[in-house]
N, C-alpha and C positions, 0 to 999 in steps of 0.2 A: 348092637353096637351103639355106643353113645357118641354123639357128634357135637360140635360147637360151631356157632356162626363166626366166632372170632377167637383166635389164639394169639396171645402176646408172649413171645419167647425172649427172655432176657439172658444174655450171656456176655460177661465182661472180658473174658480172655480171648484175644484175637485169634489164636489158633483154633480154639473150640468154636468160635463164632463162624469161622470160615467153613468148618465141617458142618455145623448146624445149617448154614445157608445152603450148602450143596445138598444136604439131606432133604431140605424142604423143596428144593428144585427138582430133585429126582423123584420125589413122591407127590408132586403137584397134581398128578392125575387122580390121586386118592382123596384130595382135600375137598371137603364140602363147604368150608368157610374160608374166611380170610386169615392169613398169617402175617403178623407184624413182627419183624426181627429187630431187636434193640441190642446194640453192642455197647452196653454200659453196665455198671453195677448199681445196686440199690443199697442205701444206708440211711440211718436216721438223720444224719447231718451231712451237709455238703462240705467235704474236705478231701485233701489228698491223703491217700493211704496205700498200703500194699496188700496184695492178695497172696496168701501163702498156699501153694499147692504142692503136696507131696509128689515128687517125681520118682516113679518106680520103673518106668520104661520109656522107650522112645516114641510111643504112639499114644494117641488119645484114647482114653478109656474112662469109665465111670470112676470117679474119685471124689474125695471130700476136700473142699476148699473152705478157708475161713477168712473172714474180713477182719483185719486188726490194724492197730497202729504199728508204726515202725518200731521194732524191738530195740531196747537200749542195750548197749554192750556192757557186760560186767567189767568193772574196773578193779 
């Protein structure tokens, strides 16, 4: 089994971050290193944007999100 001295987990979505934090707490007995949780997104430039997440169910699951600019409405 591979281990790390430090893990930095970055999760921008508040609902997912809450679950991530709880998961780290519940599994703290198995941790061999430090875990830093960051509730932010990472991008090339600092700017306001939206994160688009396909919603297919009412619970958190593995999914794909993309970081993009706010879409323009077709006129």
